[in-house]
C-alpha positions in Angstrom: 19.3 89.9 -77.1 20.1 88.1 -74.2 23.5 86.1 -74.5 23.5 82.8 -75.0 25.7 80.7 -72.3 25.7 77.3 -70.9 24.1 78.5 -67.6 21.5 80.3 -69.6 20.5 77.4 -71.4 20.2 75.1 -68.3 18.4 77.6 -66.0 15.4 77.7 -69.0 15.7 74.2 -69.1 15.1 73.9 -65.4 12.2 76.5 -65.4 10.4 74.2 -68.2 11.1 70.9 -66.0 9.6 72.7 -63.2 6.5 74.3 -64.9 5.6 71.1 -67.3 6.5 68.5 -65.2 3.8 66.3 -66.2 3.9 67.3 -69.8 3.7 65.0 -72.7 4.4 67.9 -75.2 3.3 67.9 -78.6 1.7 65.1 -80.3 1.7 64.0 -84.0 -0.9 61.4 -83.6 -4.1 61.5 -81.5 -3.5 59.9 -78.2 -5.8 57.1 -76.6 -5.7 56.8 -72.9 -5.1 53.0 -73.2 -2.8 53.2 -76.2 0.8 52.1 -75.5 3.7 54.0 -76.6 7.0 52.8 -76.9 9.7 54.8 -74.8 12.7 56.4 -76.8 15.2 59.2 -76.3 17.1 61.5 -78.6 20.3 63.6 -77.7 20.2 67.3 -78.7 23.8 68.1 -79.2 25.1 71.5 -78.9 28.5 72.5 -79.7 30.1 76.1 -79.8 32.2 77.1 -82.9 33.0 80.1 -85.0 31.6 82.2 -82.3 28.2 80.8 -81.9 26.0 77.8 -80.9 25.0 75.1 -83.3 22.8 72.1 -83.0 24.0 69.1 -84.1 22.1 66.5 -86.6 22.5 63.4 -88.3 21.1 62.3 -91.7 19.7 58.5 -91.6 21.1 56.2 -94.2 18.7 54.4 -97.0 19.2 51.1 -94.9 17.3 51.5 -91.8 14.4 50.3 -91.0 12.1 53.8 -90.7 12.3 57.8 -91.4 15.2 56.7 -94.4 17.3 59.3 -95.5 15.8 62.0 -93.1 17.5 64.4 -90.5 17.1 63.1 -86.9 19.0 63.6 -83.7 21.0 60.9 -82.3 18.7 58.6 -80.3 16.3 55.6 -80.1 14.3 53.3 -78.3 14.8 52.8 -74.4 16.8 49.4 -73.8 15.5 47.0 -70.9 17.1 48.4 -67.6 17.4 51.9 -68.8 15.4 54.3 -65.9 16.3 57.5 -67.2 16.2 59.5 -70.8 19.7 60.5 -70.2 21.0 56.5 -70.1 19.0 56.1 -73.7 19.9 59.4 -75.4 23.7 58.8 -74.4 24.1 55.2 -75.4 22.0 55.8 -78.8 24.6 59.0 -79.3 27.4 56.6 -78.6 26.3 53.7 -80.8 25.2 56.1 -83.9 28.1 58.4 -84.2 30.6 57.5 -81.2 30.1 60.5 -78.9 31.5 58.9 -75.8 28.6 59.4 -72.9 31.6 61.0 -70.4 32.1 63.7 -73.3 28.4 65.2 -72.6 27.4 67.7 -70.6 23.9 67.2 -69.9 21.6 70.7 -69.4 18.3 69.1 -69.1 15.6 67.8 -71.2 12.8 69.0 -73.3 8.8 68.3 -73.1 8.4 64.6 -74.2 6.8 64.4 -77.8 4.3 61.6 -79.2 5.6 60.8 -82.6 3.7 59.5 -85.6 5.3 55.9 -85.0 4.2 55.8 -81.6 7.0 56.7 -79.6 7.2 58.8 -76.4 10.4 60.7 -77.1 12.4 62.4 -74.4 14.7 64.9 -76.1 17.8 65.6 -73.7 19.9 68.6 -74.5 24.0 68.6 -73.8 26.9 70.2 -74.7 30.0 68.4 -76.6 33.3 69.9 -77.4 33.7 70.8 -81.0 35.5 69.6 -83.0 34.9 65.7 -82.3 35.9 62.5 -83.8 32.7 61.1 -84.6 32.6 57.3 -85.3 29.5 56.8 -87.5 27.4 53.7 -87.4 27.6 52.9 -91.2 24.2 51.1 -91.2 22.3 54.1 -89.5 24.1 57.1 -90.1 25.0 58.9 -93.7 26.4 62.0 -92.0 26.7 64.2 -89.2 26.7 68.0 -89.6 25.4 71.2 -87.7 23.4 74.3 -87.8 23.7 77.7 -86.8 21.4 78.0 -83.9 20.5 81.9 -84.7 19.7 80.3 -88.2 17.6 77.7 -87.3 15.7 80.9 -85.0 15.3 82.9 -88.2 11.4 82.7 -88.6 12.2 83.3 -92.6 14.1 80.0 -92.6 10.8 77.5 -91.9 7.6 77.3 -92.5 4.8 75.8 -90.4 1.2 74.5 -91.8 -1.8 73.1 -90.6 -2.8 69.2 -92.2 -6.1 69.1 -93.3 -8.6 68.0 -91.1 -6.4 67.9 -88.2 -5.3 70.7 -85.4 -1.4 69.4 -85.9 0.9 71.1 -88.1 4.1 70.3 -90.0 7.6 72.1 -89.8 9.9 72.5 -92.5 12.8 74.5 -93.1 14.4 75.5 -95.8 17.7 73.6 -97.0 20.8 74.0 -95.0 23.9 72.9 -96.4 21.9 70.6 -98.5 20.2 69.2 -95.7 16.3 69.1 -95.2 15.1 69.5 -91.6 11.4 68.9 -90.9 8.8 67.0 -88.8 9.5 65.5 -85.4 12.8 66.9 -85.3 12.2 70.4 -86.2 9.4 70.5 -84.2 11.7 69.7 -81.2 14.1 72.2 -82.3 11.6 74.8 -82.6 10.5 73.9 -79.0 13.8 74.2 -77.9 14.2 77.6 -79.5 11.3 78.9 -78.1 12.2 77.5 -74.6 15.3 80.0 -74.8 13.4 82.8 -76.0 14.6 83.0 -79.5 10.9 82.5 -80.8 
């Protein structure tokens, strides 16, 4: 297997950027040409510890407005005046779990995804040092945790099934450390693994 290094990940994301610059990636809902989609971005944080790469996730609290208790990436809607997905992702990661923007080494972005809540989300991939002194927003984030990249890439650890009467599908992972990864966040994870050639 190819060694997964920072340079390797950066190059793979750069290849995606060149070949899919106009792609909107995967859509969880049918998109109509005149439909207004809200801008959003998430940070896909990579950390290296115990001699392997991990992806960092959060679990949302039961007090947030939407997606209560779900596993997600730090992120959210674009603020007025923000001109890049990197700005949005870094601001949200700082607000939600206390990652300072200067502590993130941005590697690139994944294809945009349209979610069932009608957001057009750009996943921004970046590396942070680990361990890190996270400061979670008590109103939004219940827990910060990681999953090993190779565990996520093991085809035995997730399944994908088609929605009845639809061309779309949903991804569910088996529980890991008590956490259930599924839906849009699982889709972004699998997309990233495919770009790296791990799936």
